mmJSON file of the N, C-alpha and C atoms, coordinates in Angstrom:
{"data_MODEL":{"atom_site":{
"group_PDB":["ATOM","ATOM","ATOM","ATOM","ATOM","ATOM","ATOM","ATOM","ATOM","ATOM","ATOM","ATOM","ATOM","ATOM","ATOM","ATOM","ATOM","ATOM","ATOM","ATOM","ATOM","ATOM","ATOM","ATOM","ATOM","ATOM","ATOM","ATOM","ATOM","ATOM","ATOM","ATOM","ATOM","ATOM","ATOM","ATOM","ATOM","ATOM","ATOM","ATOM","ATOM","ATOM","ATOM","ATOM","ATOM","ATOM","ATOM","ATOM","ATOM","ATOM","ATOM","ATOM","ATOM","ATOM","ATOM","ATOM","ATOM","ATOM","ATOM","ATOM","ATOM","ATOM","ATOM","ATOM","ATOM","ATOM","ATOM","ATOM","ATOM","ATOM","ATOM","ATOM","ATOM","ATOM","ATOM","ATOM","ATOM","ATOM","ATOM","ATOM","ATOM","ATOM","ATOM","ATOM","ATOM","ATOM","ATOM","ATOM","ATOM","ATOM","ATOM","ATOM","ATOM","ATOM","ATOM","ATOM","ATOM","ATOM","ATOM","ATOM","ATOM","ATOM","ATOM","ATOM","ATOM","ATOM","ATOM","ATOM","ATOM","ATOM","ATOM","ATOM","ATOM","ATOM","ATOM","ATOM","ATOM","ATOM","ATOM","ATOM","ATOM","ATOM","ATOM","ATOM","ATOM","ATOM","ATOM","ATOM","ATOM","ATOM","ATOM","ATOM","ATOM","ATOM","ATOM","ATOM","ATOM","ATOM","ATOM","ATOM","ATOM","ATOM","ATOM","ATOM","ATOM","ATOM","ATOM","ATOM","ATOM","ATOM","ATOM","ATOM","ATOM","ATOM","ATOM","ATOM","ATOM","ATOM","ATOM","ATOM","ATOM","ATOM","ATOM","ATOM","ATOM","ATOM","ATOM","ATOM","ATOM","ATOM","ATOM","ATOM","ATOM","ATOM","ATOM","ATOM","ATOM","ATOM","ATOM","ATOM","ATOM","ATOM","ATOM","ATOM","ATOM","ATOM","ATOM","ATOM","ATOM","ATOM","ATOM","ATOM"],
"id":[1,2,3,4,5,6,7,8,9,10,11,12,13,14,15,16,17,18,19,20,21,22,23,24,25,26,27,28,29,30,31,32,33,34,35,36,37,38,39,40,41,42,43,44,45,46,47,48,49,50,51,52,53,54,55,56,57,58,59,60,61,62,63,64,65,66,67,68,69,70,71,72,73,74,75,76,77,78,79,80,81,82,83,84,85,86,87,88,89,90,91,92,93,94,95,96,97,98,99,100,101,102,103,104,105,106,107,108,109,110,111,112,113,114,115,116,117,118,119,120,121,122,123,124,125,126,127,128,129,130,131,132,133,134,135,136,137,138,139,140,141,142,143,144,145,146,147,148,149,150,151,152,153,154,155,156,157,158,159,160,161,162,163,164,165,166,167,168,169,170,171,172,173,174,175,176,177,178,179,180,181,182,183,184,185,186,187,188,189,190,191,192],
"type_symbol":["N","C","C","N","C","C","N","C","C","N","C","C","N","C","C","N","C","C","N","C","C","N","C","C","N","C","C","N","C","C","N","C","C","N","C","C","N","C","C","N","C","C","N","C","C","N","C","C","N","C","C","N","C","C","N","C","C","N","C","C","N","C","C","N","C","C","N","C","C","N","C","C","N","C","C","N","C","C","N","C","C","N","C","C","N","C","C","N","C","C","N","C","C","N","C","C","N","C","C","N","C","C","N","C","C","N","C","C","N","C","C","N","C","C","N","C","C","N","C","C","N","C","C","N","C","C","N","C","C","N","C","C","N","C","C","N","C","C","N","C","C","N","C","C","N","C","C","N","C","C","N","C","C","N","C","C","N","C","C","N","C","C","N","C","C","N","C","C","N","C","C","N","C","C","N","C","C","N","C","C","N","C","C","N","C","C","N","C","C","N","C","C"],
"label_atom_id":["N","CA","C","N","CA","C","N","CA","C","N","CA","C","N","CA","C","N","CA","C","N","CA","C","N","CA","C","N","CA","C","N","CA","C","N","CA","C","N","CA","C","N","CA","C","N","CA","C","N","CA","C","N","CA","C","N","CA","C","N","CA","C","N","CA","C","N","CA","C","N","CA","C","N","CA","C","N","CA","C","N","CA","C","N","CA","C","N","CA","C","N","CA","C","N","CA","C","N","CA","C","N","CA","C","N","CA","C","N","CA","C","N","CA","C","N","CA","C","N","CA","C","N","CA","C","N","CA","C","N","CA","C","N","CA","C","N","CA","C","N","CA","C","N","CA","C","N","CA","C","N","CA","C","N","CA","C","N","CA","C","N","CA","C","N","CA","C","N","CA","C","N","CA","C","N","CA","C","N","CA","C","N","CA","C","N","CA","C","N","CA","C","N","CA","C","N","CA","C","N","CA","C","N","CA","C","N","CA","C","N","CA","C","N","CA","C","N","CA","C","N","CA","C"],
"label_alt_id":[null,null,null,null,null,null,null,null,null,null,null,null,null,null,null,null,null,null,null,null,null,null,null,null,null,null,null,null,null,null,null,null,null,null,null,null,null,null,null,null,null,null,null,null,null,null,null,null,null,null,null,null,null,null,null,null,null,null,null,null,null,null,null,null,null,null,null,null,null,null,null,null,null,null,null,null,null,null,null,null,null,null,null,null,null,null,null,null,null,null,null,null,null,null,null,null,null,null,null,null,null,null,null,null,null,null,null,null,null,null,null,null,null,null,null,null,null,null,null,null,null,null,null,null,null,null,null,null,null,null,null,null,null,null,null,null,null,null,null,null,null,null,null,null,null,null,null,null,null,null,null,null,null,null,null,null,null,null,null,null,null,null,null,null,null,null,null,null,null,null,null,null,null,null,null,null,null,null,null,null,null,null,null,null,null,null,null,null,null,null,null,null],
"label_comp_id":["MET","MET","MET","SER","SER","SER","VAL","VAL","VAL","LYS","LYS","LYS","VAL","VAL","VAL","LYS","LYS","LYS","ASP","ASP","ASP","VAL","VAL","VAL","LYS","LYS","LYS","THR","THR","THR","LYS","LYS","LYS","ALA","ALA","ALA","ILE","ILE","ILE","LYS","LYS","LYS","GLU","GLU","GLU","LYS","LYS","LYS","ASP","ASP","ASP","GLY","GLY","GLY","THR","THR","THR","TYR","TYR","TYR","SER","SER","SER","LEU","LEU","LEU","ALA","ALA","ALA","CYS","CYS","CYS","SER","SER","SER","ALA","ALA","ALA","LEU","LEU","LEU","GLY","GLY","GLY","VAL","VAL","VAL","TYR","TYR","TYR","SER","SER","SER","ASN","ASN","ASN","GLY","GLY","GLY","LYS","LYS","LYS","ASN","ASN","ASN","LEU","LEU","LEU","LYS","LYS","LYS","ASP","ASP","ASP","ALA","ALA","ALA","LYS","LYS","LYS","LYS","LYS","LYS","ASN","ASN","ASN","PHE","PHE","PHE","ALA","ALA","ALA","GLU","GLU","GLU","ALA","ALA","ALA","LEU","LEU","LEU","GLU","GLU","GLU","LEU","LEU","LEU","HIS","HIS","HIS","LEU","LEU","LEU","SER","SER","SER","VAL","VAL","VAL","LEU","LEU","LEU","ARG","ARG","ARG","GLU","GLU","GLU","LYS","LYS","LYS","ALA","ALA","ALA","THR","THR","THR","LYS","LYS","LYS","ILE","ILE","ILE","ILE","ILE","ILE","THR","THR","THR","ALA","ALA","ALA"],
"label_asym_id":["A","A","A","A","A","A","A","A","A","A","A","A","A","A","A","A","A","A","A","A","A","A","A","A","A","A","A","A","A","A","A","A","A","A","A","A","A","A","A","A","A","A","A","A","A","A","A","A","A","A","A","A","A","A","A","A","A","A","A","A","A","A","A","A","A","A","A","A","A","A","A","A","A","A","A","A","A","A","A","A","A","A","A","A","A","A","A","A","A","A","A","A","A","A","A","A","A","A","A","A","A","A","A","A","A","A","A","A","A","A","A","A","A","A","A","A","A","A","A","A","A","A","A","A","A","A","A","A","A","A","A","A","A","A","A","A","A","A","A","A","A","A","A","A","A","A","A","A","A","A","A","A","A","A","A","A","A","A","A","A","A","A","A","A","A","A","A","A","A","A","A","A","A","A","A","A","A","A","A","A","A","A","A","A","A","A","A","A","A","A","A","A"],
"label_entity_id":["1","1","1","1","1","1","1","1","1","1","1","1","1","1","1","1","1","1","1","1","1","1","1","1","1","1","1","1","1","1","1","1","1","1","1","1","1","1","1","1","1","1","1","1","1","1","1","1","1","1","1","1","1","1","1","1","1","1","1","1","1","1","1","1","1","1","1","1","1","1","1","1","1","1","1","1","1","1","1","1","1","1","1","1","1","1","1","1","1","1","1","1","1","1","1","1","1","1","1","1","1","1","1","1","1","1","1","1","1","1","1","1","1","1","1","1","1","1","1","1","1","1","1","1","1","1","1","1","1","1","1","1","1","1","1","1","1","1","1","1","1","1","1","1","1","1","1","1","1","1","1","1","1","1","1","1","1","1","1","1","1","1","1","1","1","1","1","1","1","1","1","1","1","1","1","1","1","1","1","1","1","1","1","1","1","1","1","1","1","1","1","1"],
"label_seq_id":[1,1,1,2,2,2,3,3,3,4,4,4,5,5,5,6,6,6,7,7,7,8,8,8,9,9,9,10,10,10,11,11,11,12,12,12,13,13,13,14,14,14,15,15,15,16,16,16,17,17,17,18,18,18,19,19,19,20,20,20,21,21,21,22,22,22,23,23,23,24,24,24,25,25,25,26,26,26,27,27,27,28,28,28,29,29,29,30,30,30,31,31,31,32,32,32,33,33,33,34,34,34,35,35,35,36,36,36,37,37,37,38,38,38,39,39,39,40,40,40,41,41,41,42,42,42,43,43,43,44,44,44,45,45,45,46,46,46,47,47,47,48,48,48,49,49,49,50,50,50,51,51,51,52,52,52,53,53,53,54,54,54,55,55,55,56,56,56,57,57,57,58,58,58,59,59,59,60,60,60,61,61,61,62,62,62,63,63,63,64,64,64],
"pdbx_PDB_ins_code":[null,null,null,null,null,null,null,null,null,null,null,null,null,null,null,null,null,null,null,null,null,null,null,null,null,null,null,null,null,null,null,null,null,null,null,null,null,null,null,null,null,null,null,null,null,null,null,null,null,null,null,null,null,null,null,null,null,null,null,null,null,null,null,null,null,null,null,null,null,null,null,null,null,null,null,null,null,null,null,null,null,null,null,null,null,null,null,null,null,null,null,null,null,null,null,null,null,null,null,null,null,null,null,null,null,null,null,null,null,null,null,null,null,null,null,null,null,null,null,null,null,null,null,null,null,null,null,null,null,null,null,null,null,null,null,null,null,null,null,null,null,null,null,null,null,null,null,null,null,null,null,null,null,null,null,null,null,null,null,null,null,null,null,null,null,null,null,null,null,null,null,null,null,null,null,null,null,null,null,null,null,null,null,null,null,null,null,null,null,null,null,null],
"Cartn_x":[100.411,100.282,100.287,99.375,99.358,99.594,100.228,100.544,99.944,99.203,98.649,99.691,99.729,100.704,100.578,99.361,99.182,99.735,99.952,100.487,102.019,102.646,104.112,104.619,105.42,105.934,107.418,107.831,109.242,109.634,110.72,111.172,112.378,112.321,113.452,114.191,115.498,116.322,117.42,117.49,118.587,119.74,120.867,122.03,122.788,123.658,124.419,125.314,125.774,126.653,125.896,124.552,123.744,123.197,123.64,123.101,121.758,121.065,119.762,119.795,119.052,118.84,117.344,116.943,115.547,115.488,114.503,114.391,112.957,112.789,111.503,111.763,111.639,111.932,110.981,109.74,108.756,109.156,109.787,110.221,111.702,112.435,113.87,114.622,114.159,114.789,115.3,116.55,117.212,118.058,118.24,119.121,119.615,120.541,121.005,121.426,121.671,122.09,122.603,123.271,123.858,122.796,121.6,120.46,119.197,118.057,116.821,116.435,116.611,116.276,117.124,118.408,119.322,118.952,118.622,118.237,116.948,116.0,114.757,115.01,115.878,116.229,116.877,117.806,118.482,117.512,116.547,115.551,114.682,114.271,113.442,114.186,115.472,116.28,116.406,116.639,116.763,115.442,114.342,113.027,112.739,113.04,112.81,113.648,114.881,115.742,115.176,114.784,114.218,112.969,112.076,110.837,111.102,112.097,112.409,112.91,113.667,114.133,112.948,112.04,110.853,109.996,109.84,109.077,109.709,111.024,111.745,111.573,111.705,111.526,110.1,109.128,107.728,107.415,107.964,107.74,108.318,109.509,110.11,109.267,108.729,107.906,106.608,105.988,104.715,104.886,105.975,106.161,106.849,107.235,107.917,106.947],
"Cartn_y":[-13.84,-12.445,-11.591,-10.685,-9.759,-8.342,-7.558,-6.177,-5.275,-4.294,-3.316,-2.228,-1.703,-0.664,0.52,0.883,2.03,1.765,0.474,0.115,0.139,0.269,0.261,1.671,1.807,3.117,3.227,4.41,4.719,5.779,5.534,6.451,7.251,8.568,9.441,9.761,9.583,9.798,10.798,11.876,12.831,12.36,12.065,11.555,12.697,12.349,13.354,14.206,13.622,14.356,15.215,15.256,16.084,15.354,14.14,13.359,12.76,12.19,11.567,10.108,9.308,7.902,7.676,6.84,6.443,4.938,4.476,3.055,2.585,1.49,0.811,-0.645,-0.939,-2.28,-3.33,-2.97,-3.917,-4.465,-3.624,-4.054,-4.396,-4.044,-4.3,-3.367,-2.123,-1.136,0.023,0.366,1.418,2.268,3.538,4.406,5.539,6.294,7.492,8.52,9.738,10.796,11.989,12.884,14.054,15.03,14.971,15.769,14.951,15.451,14.684,14.414,15.396,15.216,14.101,14.096,13.079,11.697,11.639,10.368,9.829,10.712,10.279,9.748,10.422,9.962,8.587,8.424,7.141,6.049,6.417,5.453,5.001,5.932,5.588,4.61,4.833,3.931,2.555,2.532,1.267,0.495,1.206,0.571,-0.018,0.719,0.223,-1.031,-1.036,-2.203,-3.392,-3.154,-4.207,-4.804,-3.946,-4.421,-5.143,-4.719,-5.405,-6.82,-7.015,-8.35,-9.212,-8.646,-9.395,-9.777,-8.835,-9.129,-10.277,-10.225,-11.258,-12.628,-12.682,-13.953,-14.461,-13.578,-13.985,-14.503,-13.842,-14.282,-15.667,-15.925,-17.255,-18.316,-18.014,-18.984,-19.262,-18.226,-18.371,-19.135,-18.887,-19.514,-20.862,-21.3,-22.606,-23.749],
"Cartn_z":[-44.748,-44.374,-45.635,-45.717,-46.847,-46.34,-47.194,-46.842,-47.903,-47.482,-48.406,-48.63,-49.839,-50.159,-49.208,-48.851,-47.958,-46.563,-46.215,-44.912,-44.876,-46.033,-46.111,-45.849,-44.82,-44.419,-44.742,-45.127,-45.346,-44.325,-43.646,-42.597,-43.096,-42.928,-43.253,-41.953,-41.979,-40.793,-41.124,-40.35,-40.526,-39.648,-40.282,-39.577,-38.9,-37.975,-37.227,-38.13,-39.249,-40.152,-41.166,-41.045,-41.933,-43.144,-43.387,-44.499,-44.094,-45.073,-44.812,-45.223,-44.48,-44.807,-44.909,-45.847,-45.98,-45.805,-45.06,-44.773,-44.927,-45.631,-45.725,-45.356,-44.079,-43.577,-44.147,-44.368,-44.885,-46.247,-47.061,-48.393,-48.445,-47.412,-47.409,-48.342,-48.433,-49.312,-48.459,-48.679,-47.901,-48.834,-48.479,-49.26,-48.374,-48.912,-48.219,-49.259,-48.793,-49.685,-48.899,-49.615,-48.948,-48.451,-49.063,-48.598,-48.834,-48.383,-48.483,-49.937,-50.796,-52.214,-52.827,-52.541,-53.046,-52.487,-51.206,-50.58,-51.201,-51.502,-52.14,-53.544,-54.284,-55.635,-55.568,-54.641,-54.477,-54.028,-53.177,-52.726,-53.895,-54.728,-55.89,-56.799,-57.001,-57.83,-57.171,-55.873,-55.141,-55.161,-54.999,-55.021,-56.395,-57.442,-58.796,-59.063,-58.638,-58.812,-58.03,-56.795,-55.948,-56.597,-57.076,-57.695,-59.008,-59.752,-61.013,-60.751,-59.695,-59.327,-58.91,-58.121,-57.713,-58.917,-59.88,-61.094,-61.869,-62.01,-62.746,-62.081,-60.761,-60.048,-60.177,-60.053,-60.169,-61.571,-62.572,-63.958,-64.182,-63.652,-63.795,-63.12,-61.958,-61.229,-62.001,-62.529,-63.228,-64.526,-65.232,-66.552,-66.483,-65.291,-65.163,-65.238],
"occupancy":[1.0,1.0,1.0,1.0,1.0,1.0,1.0,1.0,1.0,1.0,1.0,1.0,1.0,1.0,1.0,1.0,1.0,1.0,1.0,1.0,1.0,1.0,1.0,1.0,1.0,1.0,1.0,1.0,1.0,1.0,1.0,1.0,1.0,1.0,1.0,1.0,1.0,1.0,1.0,1.0,1.0,1.0,1.0,1.0,1.0,1.0,1.0,1.0,1.0,1.0,1.0,1.0,1.0,1.0,1.0,1.0,1.0,1.0,1.0,1.0,1.0,1.0,1.0,1.0,1.0,1.0,1.0,1.0,1.0,1.0,1.0,1.0,1.0,1.0,1.0,1.0,1.0,1.0,1.0,1.0,1.0,1.0,1.0,1.0,1.0,1.0,1.0,1.0,1.0,1.0,1.0,1.0,1.0,1.0,1.0,1.0,1.0,1.0,1.0,1.0,1.0,1.0,1.0,1.0,1.0,1.0,1.0,1.0,1.0,1.0,1.0,1.0,1.0,1.0,1.0,1.0,1.0,1.0,1.0,1.0,1.0,1.0,1.0,1.0,1.0,1.0,1.0,1.0,1.0,1.0,1.0,1.0,1.0,1.0,1.0,1.0,1.0,1.0,1.0,1.0,1.0,1.0,1.0,1.0,1.0,1.0,1.0,1.0,1.0,1.0,1.0,1.0,1.0,1.0,1.0,1.0,1.0,1.0,1.0,1.0,1.0,1.0,1.0,1.0,1.0,1.0,1.0,1.0,1.0,1.0,1.0,1.0,1.0,1.0,1.0,1.0,1.0,1.0,1.0,1.0,1.0,1.0,1.0,1.0,1.0,1.0,1.0,1.0,1.0,1.0,1.0,1.0],
"B_iso_or_equiv":[0.0,0.0,0.0,0.0,0.0,0.0,0.0,0.0,0.0,0.0,0.0,0.0,0.0,0.0,0.0,0.0,0.0,0.0,0.0,0.0,0.0,0.0,0.0,0.0,0.0,0.0,0.0,0.0,0.0,0.0,0.0,0.0,0.0,0.0,0.0,0.0,0.0,0.0,0.0,0.0,0.0,0.0,0.0,0.0,0.0,0.0,0.0,0.0,0.0,0.0,0.0,0.0,0.0,0.0,0.0,0.0,0.0,0.0,0.0,0.0,0.0,0.0,0.0,0.0,0.0,0.0,0.0,0.0,0.0,0.0,0.0,0.0,0.0,0.0,0.0,0.0,0.0,0.0,0.0,0.0,0.0,0.0,0.0,0.0,0.0,0.0,0.0,0.0,0.0,0.0,0.0,0.0,0.0,0.0,0.0,0.0,0.0,0.0,0.0,0.0,0.0,0.0,0.0,0.0,0.0,0.0,0.0,0.0,0.0,0.0,0.0,0.0,0.0,0.0,0.0,0.0,0.0,0.0,0.0,0.0,0.0,0.0,0.0,0.0,0.0,0.0,0.0,0.0,0.0,0.0,0.0,0.0,0.0,0.0,0.0,0.0,0.0,0.0,0.0,0.0,0.0,0.0,0.0,0.0,0.0,0.0,0.0,0.0,0.0,0.0,0.0,0.0,0.0,0.0,0.0,0.0,0.0,0.0,0.0,0.0,0.0,0.0,0.0,0.0,0.0,0.0,0.0,0.0,0.0,0.0,0.0,0.0,0.0,0.0,0.0,0.0,0.0,0.0,0.0,0.0,0.0,0.0,0.0,0.0,0.0,0.0,0.0,0.0,0.0,0.0,0.0,0.0],
"pdbx_formal_charge":[null,null,null,null,null,null,null,null,null,null,null,null,null,null,null,null,null,null,null,null,null,null,null,null,null,null,null,null,null,null,null,null,null,null,null,null,null,null,null,null,null,null,null,null,null,null,null,null,null,null,null,null,null,null,null,null,null,null,null,null,null,null,null,null,null,null,null,null,null,null,null,null,null,null,null,null,null,null,null,null,null,null,null,null,null,null,null,null,null,null,null,null,null,null,null,null,null,null,null,null,null,null,null,null,null,null,null,null,null,null,null,null,null,null,null,null,null,null,null,null,null,null,null,null,null,null,null,null,null,null,null,null,null,null,null,null,null,null,null,null,null,null,null,null,null,null,null,null,null,null,null,null,null,null,null,null,null,null,null,null,null,null,null,null,null,null,null,null,null,null,null,null,null,null,null,null,null,null,null,null,null,null,null,null,null,null,null,null,null,null,null,null],
"auth_seq_id":[1,1,1,2,2,2,3,3,3,4,4,4,5,5,5,6,6,6,7,7,7,8,8,8,9,9,9,10,10,10,11,11,11,12,12,12,13,13,13,14,14,14,15,15,15,16,16,16,17,17,17,18,18,18,19,19,19,20,20,20,21,21,21,22,22,22,23,23,23,24,24,24,25,25,25,26,26,26,27,27,27,28,28,28,29,29,29,30,30,30,31,31,31,32,32,32,33,33,33,34,34,34,35,35,35,36,36,36,37,37,37,38,38,38,39,39,39,40,40,40,41,41,41,42,42,42,43,43,43,44,44,44,45,45,45,46,46,46,47,47,47,48,48,48,49,49,49,50,50,50,51,51,51,52,52,52,53,53,53,54,54,54,55,55,55,56,56,56,57,57,57,58,58,58,59,59,59,60,60,60,61,61,61,62,62,62,63,63,63,64,64,64],
"auth_comp_id":["MET","MET","MET","SER","SER","SER","VAL","VAL","VAL","LYS","LYS","LYS","VAL","VAL","VAL","LYS","LYS","LYS","ASP","ASP","ASP","VAL","VAL","VAL","LYS","LYS","LYS","THR","THR","THR","LYS","LYS","LYS","ALA","ALA","ALA","ILE","ILE","ILE","LYS","LYS","LYS","GLU","GLU","GLU","LYS","LYS","LYS","ASP","ASP","ASP","GLY","GLY","GLY","THR","THR","THR","TYR","TYR","TYR","SER","SER","SER","LEU","LEU","LEU","ALA","ALA","ALA","CYS","CYS","CYS","SER","SER","SER","ALA","ALA","ALA","LEU","LEU","LEU","GLY","GLY","GLY","VAL","VAL","VAL","TYR","TYR","TYR","SER","SER","SER","ASN","ASN","ASN","GLY","GLY","GLY","LYS","LYS","LYS","ASN","ASN","ASN","LEU","LEU","LEU","LYS","LYS","LYS","ASP","ASP","ASP","ALA","ALA","ALA","LYS","LYS","LYS","LYS","LYS","LYS","ASN","ASN","ASN","PHE","PHE","PHE","ALA","ALA","ALA","GLU","GLU","GLU","ALA","ALA","ALA","LEU","LEU","LEU","GLU","GLU","GLU","LEU","LEU","LEU","HIS","HIS","HIS","LEU","LEU","LEU","SER","SER","SER","VAL","VAL","VAL","LEU","LEU","LEU","ARG","ARG","ARG","GLU","GLU","GLU","LYS","LYS","LYS","ALA","ALA","ALA","THR","THR","THR","LYS","LYS","LYS","ILE","ILE","ILE","ILE","ILE","ILE","THR","THR","THR","ALA","ALA","ALA"],
"auth_asym_id":["A","A","A","A","A","A","A","A","A","A","A","A","A","A","A","A","A","A","A","A","A","A","A","A","A","A","A","A","A","A","A","A","A","A","A","A","A","A","A","A","A","A","A","A","A","A","A","A","A","A","A","A","A","A","A","A","A","A","A","A","A","A","A","A","A","A","A","A","A","A","A","A","A","A","A","A","A","A","A","A","A","A","A","A","A","A","A","A","A","A","A","A","A","A","A","A","A","A","A","A","A","A","A","A","A","A","A","A","A","A","A","A","A","A","A","A","A","A","A","A","A","A","A","A","A","A","A","A","A","A","A","A","A","A","A","A","A","A","A","A","A","A","A","A","A","A","A","A","A","A","A","A","A","A","A","A","A","A","A","A","A","A","A","A","A","A","A","A","A","A","A","A","A","A","A","A","A","A","A","A","A","A","A","A","A","A","A","A","A","A","A","A"],
"auth_atom_id":["N","CA","C","N","CA","C","N","CA","C","N","CA","C","N","CA","C","N","CA","C","N","CA","C","N","CA","C","N","CA","C","N","CA","C","N","CA","C","N","CA","C","N","CA","C","N","CA","C","N","CA","C","N","CA","C","N","CA","C","N","CA","C","N","CA","C","N","CA","C","N","CA","C","N","CA","C","N","CA","C","N","CA","C","N","CA","C","N","CA","C","N","CA","C","N","CA","C","N","CA","C","N","CA","C","N","CA","C","N","CA","C","N","CA","C","N","CA","C","N","CA","C","N","CA","C","N","CA","C","N","CA","C","N","CA","C","N","CA","C","N","CA","C","N","CA","C","N","CA","C","N","CA","C","N","CA","C","N","CA","C","N","CA","C","N","CA","C","N","CA","C","N","CA","C","N","CA","C","N","CA","C","N","CA","C","N","CA","C","N","CA","C","N","CA","C","N","CA","C","N","CA","C","N","CA","C","N","CA","C","N","CA","C","N","CA","C","N","CA","C","N","CA","C"],
"pdbx_PDB_model_num":[1,1,1,1,1,1,1,1,1,1,1,1,1,1,1,1,1,1,1,1,1,1,1,1,1,1,1,1,1,1,1,1,1,1,1,1,1,1,1,1,1,1,1,1,1,1,1,1,1,1,1,1,1,1,1,1,1,1,1,1,1,1,1,1,1,1,1,1,1,1,1,1,1,1,1,1,1,1,1,1,1,1,1,1,1,1,1,1,1,1,1,1,1,1,1,1,1,1,1,1,1,1,1,1,1,1,1,1,1,1,1,1,1,1,1,1,1,1,1,1,1,1,1,1,1,1,1,1,1,1,1,1,1,1,1,1,1,1,1,1,1,1,1,1,1,1,1,1,1,1,1,1,1,1,1,1,1,1,1,1,1,1,1,1,1,1,1,1,1,1,1,1,1,1,1,1,1,1,1,1,1,1,1,1,1,1,1,1,1,1,1,1]
}}}
């Protein structure tokens, strides 16, 4: 199965306490924050960390 980047959706959820959660189930990346801007910043950091781990694993597989 292949997934195109344009097919990957991120959902923003406003929680009952006023905070926000962002979820991208396709990539397994989730974050939250006290407001939408904070949640987006946290999501960007989580996504970058997730992708860096994937890059590292792929590099090890390719160079093995």
